[in-house]
N, C-alpha and C positions, 0 to 999 in steps of 0.2 A: 823103469824104461818101459817094459811091457805095454803099461798100464796107460802109460803117457802117450804110447804111439796108436794105442788103441782109442782113448777118447778123442786122440787130436783129428780118427777118422769117423768117427761118433757124433761128437759135436761138433758146434759152429763155431770155428775161432775165435770170434767174438765173446764166447762163455766162456775162455778159457785166459787164467792169468800163470803165466810160469815164474816161479819166485826157484831160483839158482841159488845154492847157498853162498856161493862165490859171490856173488850181488851183495846179499844180505849183509856178511862180513866187512865187504870193502866197504859199501855206501846204504847204510839203512834208512838212515835220513827222506835218499832219493828214492828207494826200492816205499819206502810207505806213502812217499809223493804220491809216486802212481798208482799204487795199490787203490788210497783213496779217490784218484780220479775213476781207475776201472771199477772202483764198489758204489761209487757216487754218495761215498758218507767217509765223515773223518774218521782215520784213525787216532785213538784217544790219544794221550800223553801218557798214560800209566803204558799201553801197549807198544808205546815208541821206545819207551824208557826201556823196555825189556828188549827189544830189539837191538837199541844201541850196547849193552849189557850183553847179551847174548854174543854179537857180533865181537867186542872187543877182546871177549874170551878164545875166540878163534883167529888168531893171525897167524899171517905166513910164517912158516918155518917154527911151528910149533910142532912136538909132536905130534899131533892127531888135527892137527890145522889142515886150513884149505891146501889140498892138493897133497898131501902126504899119505893118500894110497898110491899114487905115483911109485913113492920108495918103497913101499909095503908088499905088493903086488911082485910077483915073479916076473919073465916076459911072458912067460904061458900063460897064467892067471888074467894080464893082461889082454892078451891075445882073444882068448876068451869072454872075456866082457867085449870087445872090438866084435867080436865075428854075432855077438846072441844083443848088443845095443849100438853097433857102430853108429846107426842109420842117425838115428834118435839123438846119440851123444851129439852125433858132426852137426844135427839140426839144434841145437841147443847152445853150440858155440866152443865145445869143449876139444880141446886140438887130441887127435889122437896120433898113436905110433906110424900108423899106416899111410898118414900125410905126409910123415918125413922122408 
């Protein structure tokens, strides 16, 4: 998270492409299309197949799937994460406990 925030300050926005794990899992083909447009290069069928297989393995509700960290962290740990990375997490669209 700190590196992400630092890069955003040092590199023009059009030179950065953020990939959220949740987006990769939910819509790998859409993400691949966006990445292809950004890079002005086609994502190969082999690479896309790898993205789709990876995404299929991390469904919501899985023990280690998307969002499972919310159940594994204590309230204190969640507060520490938000204190350190809350601004960047919010920018990336993550729901924070402090927003509730």
